[in-house]
Residue, then its C-alpha position, 0 to 999 in steps of 0.5 A: m552523561r547520565t541521560k545518554i546512558l539511560d537513552y542507550y539502555l531504554s533504546k536497547q530494551f525497546i528495539l529488542s522487544i520490537l524484534f521479539g514482538i515481530l518474530t512472535f507475531v510473524l510465527v503466529f501469522v504464518i502458522v495460521d495462514l499455513m493452516e488455511n492454505l494447507d489444502d490448496f498446497i496439497d491439492q495442487q501438489v506445491p513443492q516444499n521449496i515453493i511453499f518456503q518461497y511463498y512465505i518468504y515473499f509474504l513476510p514483508e506484508i506480514i511485517r507491515l501489518i503487525l509492526p504497529v502491534s509489535i511496537l505497542l507490545a514492545c512499549l508495554f514489555t519495556v516499561g513493564k520490566l522497568n516497573n517490576f524492578n522499580e527502575l521507573t520509580a528511580i528514573k522519576a526520582s532522579g528528576i527525569s520527566l515523563y516527556r524526557f523519558m519518552l524521548p528515545f522511544l519517540v525518536i526510534g518510532f519516528f525513524i521506524s515510521l520513515f523506514a516503514v514508508y519506504f518499506s510499505g511503498w516499495i519493498v512490500p509491493k514487489s514481494n506481493s507481486k512475487k507472492i501473487e505470481i506463485e499463487q497463480v502458477y502453483m495454487k491456481k489462484n487470482l488467475t489473469t492473463i498478463g498483458a491481455n484484454i486490457f481496456f482503458q481510457d487514454d484521454v477524455n475522448r479516447l478509449v484503447n483496447v489492447g488484445f495482447y501486449d508483448d513487453n519484450s518487443k513492446t508490441i500490441s497485437r490487435a489494438g483498437i483505438v476509439l475516439i468519442n465525439n467531443d460535442d456528443p459523447t454518445r456518438l463515435s467520431k473515429r475508430f482505428d483497428c491495428q493488427r499490430l501497434q509497436w512502440d518506437s523508442v526513438k520517436q517515443k510514439w506508437i506506430g500502427y501496422e495494417v491499420i483500418e481507419n473508420n471515420f463516422l460522418t453520420d449515424t448511417t455514413n462512414q469512410v474507411y481507409f487502410h494504412n500500411n503504417y500509421e503514426f499515433s502521435e496523440l496517444n498518451f500511454r507508454p509501454e510501462d503503463i500497460l502492465i501497471k494498469q493490470k496490477k492490483i494496488e498491493e502490487m504497485t509501488l508508490t511511484e507506480i500508483n502516482q503514475v497511474i494517478q497522473s495518467q488517470r487525471k489526464s484521461g479525465n477519470d476520477t482518481t479519488k480511490l487511488e489518491i486515498d490508497f496512495h496517502s493511506i500507505i504513508s499514513f499507516a506507516f506513521a501509526n507506528l509513532i502514534v501507538i507509542l504516543f498512545g500506549l507509553p503514557i498508560s504503561a508508565d502510569r502504575r494506576s492503569g492496572t496490571v500489564a495484562f490489562q494495559f496490553g488488552m486496553n492498548l490492543f483494543f484501541t489499536f484495533i479500533y484505530l484500524a477499524f476507524m481507518k477503514i471506515s473513514q476510507s469508505f467515506g472518502k472513496n464515496g466522495l464525502m471527504n478529501p482524499i488526503l484528509t481521509a487517509w490521515f483522519a484516523n491518525i489525526i483523531f487518535l493523535s489528539f486522544a494520545m496528546i490528551n492522555l499524555m497530559r492527563v498522566r502524572k509527569 
């Protein structure tokens, strides 16, 4: 019963401190970003309600980024308060070890990390997409024509060019399909030019209309055929794949990134960068648990100095962790490391340091 009351007390203080940290860092982040974008808002005469929407959609990305630092701050505040009122001394004197004391923090951190995977993998991309849409429409930033002038590889020897795609009718205007010679990749074997390419939801195939088929027999000889309609049964891409291919990685959910990875693999393309991005989203979510393992033992040890010194030291190691993650990703994207190991390498290294530090601190 005594430990249950203690767990409830520590959990309450920890959660309130996390919420305080999130609120503080969000306000700082928004104010700084607002100062940076103020000229753009004024120059483009962006309405106030749109500016408000912009930061509402930006909020999930901010929370994703500052959550580990907020949790670290919460650890320091919670334990610092216990130290100031000698409550931590009383807890240790009652026979509760440091490991048992850390249990409610770790449980909360674990569930926050699980939630962060879902939050970062599905909620943040959707809000980022809305934020980028506001930037394009009202701030004239990141301008792209959605569904227009798309080039991609559909198979090992097949390239597709999309002139314009209408998602409502699932129709491509001015589509080009190029087949590369299997024996000689420097030569074309066939090319299709479609005035219109439409998705047949019943047959689950693309149907071309007003199709010109150009067969390249030799370098100087070719045969040309015209088809009123032509059924492309060998095409791998589907309507939903077209718009996904134009999305930035920060706009894509984990499901969409995985779809692109599978599609790229079928096409024979290198998927290393996408795999690193996919696994990095998951690994970064578990940084919330690692900062607890790293920061809490230092905060609980009075020999580590003042709260300000502890916060400065832990914050320093947090930024070292983030920098280390970026560096390892660079090595991985150059093909020097396995994608999964690349994404988790920083977590593995700093988890090892955290465990060594935990064993060093007095229990």
